N, C-alpha and C positions, 0 to 999 in steps of 0.2 A: 627226831622220832623217839618216842618213848620206848623203853625196854619191853619186849614181849615176854610177859611173865604170867604165871598162873597155871593151875592144874584143874582140869575139868573132865567129867565123864560126858560122853557123847554117844549118839547112835548113828550108825551107818545105815542109810536107807537102802531099799531094794535096787536103786539106780547107782549105788556106790557114792552117794553124796553124804557129806557130814557138815553140820553147822558149826562154824567157828564161834566161840564165845564173843559176845558183844564187846567186852573189855579188850580182847585182843584185836578185833576188827577196828576198834577206835585208835589203836596204836599204829595202824598201817596207813600209808599214804598211797591211795589208789586201790584198785580192785583186782590186782593180780598177785599171785604167789607162784614161785617156781618150786616144783616138787622134785625130789630125788630120793634115792636110797640113803638111809642114815647109816652111821657106823654100826649101830646095833640093829636089831630087827625092828626097825621103825621107818617111818617116812619123814624126811626133813622137808619143811616148807619155809622158803626164804622170801622176804620181800625182794623185789627185783634188784634194788640197789645193793642189798647184802649178798644176793646171789652173784652179782657181777663182781663184787670184791672177792668173794670166796673163790669163784672160778678163775679169776685173773691170778690170784695168789697161787692157786694150784697149778695152772698152766705155765706160769712163769717162775716156778720154784727152782732155785739153784741147788737145793739140797736133795732133789730126787734124781736118780739115774734114769736112763731111757726106759728101762723095763718097769720101774716104779711109776714113772710118769704115764706110760701107756696104760698100766693097770688102773691108776687113779682116774684117768680119763674114762675108762670103761666102767669104773665103779660109781663115779659121781656125775660126769658130764653126759655120757651116753643115755642113761635112763631119765635125765632131767626133762621136765615138761612144764611149761607155764599153764596155769589154770586161772580162770576168772572166778572171783567171788560174786555169786549172783545176788539179786536184790534181797533174797531171804537170808544172806550171810553164809551160804553153803558153797563148798568146793566139791567138785567131782573128782574122785581119786581114780586114776587110770588102773585098769585091771592088773597090769604087771606090777605096779607098786602095792596094790592091795594084797596080791599074792605074796610078794616078797616079805611084807610085814605081817602076814597071816591075819590081816584085818577082817574081822567079822562084824557082827551087829554092834557089840559093845566095844567102845574105844575110849582111850584117854587122849586128851589134847593137852600138851605141856608147852608152855612158853619158856624158852631157855635163855632169854635175853635178846639174841639177834635172830633167832629162828623159832619156829614152832615144830614140835615133834608130834606125830600121830602114832599111837601104839595100840595093839590089841591089849585089852585089860589084863589078861593073864601074863602076857609077855612083859608088860610094864611092871606088874607086881613081882615077877621073878627077877627082873633086872634090878629093881629097887632093893629087894631083899638080899640079892647076891652082893650088892655094892655097899649096903649100909655099914658093914664092918670097916670100910675104908674111911669113914667120916672123920675119925680122930686124926688119922694120918694126914688127911687133906687139910684139916684145921691147923695142925702143927706146921705143915708146909707153907701155909699162908699166915704164919705167925706175925708178920708185919702188919696185918690188918687188925683194926680194933673191932673185935666182934662183940 
């Protein structure tokens, strides 16, 4: 499977559906994504095989204590929902996840390699601007890479 990459503006329709960019759809095997709350104020969309890996790692983590594991289950597993990609390349976002991410009409769809993130445009802009100053520290921490 190719890496899910790219950044695209999209429009959420009145039924809570958004079209995935054709390039991202081409990277997916099948027509299902698993949606859940992201770490930030966004929705994460995983291909089923990546969701299975993520949820298994979470549920079988030896580094979390019981309280942390229980919270992680409620934070990521409980709100997760599989959705089908329809023939037009759209996914329907459940109201609870749209509300969590404050998704309105204007959205950003971002491929982060193994998953897709759906953001409200203003939330994404604020997140990006807040984290841009960290770029050099990240590059330095990844010094072993030839950039």
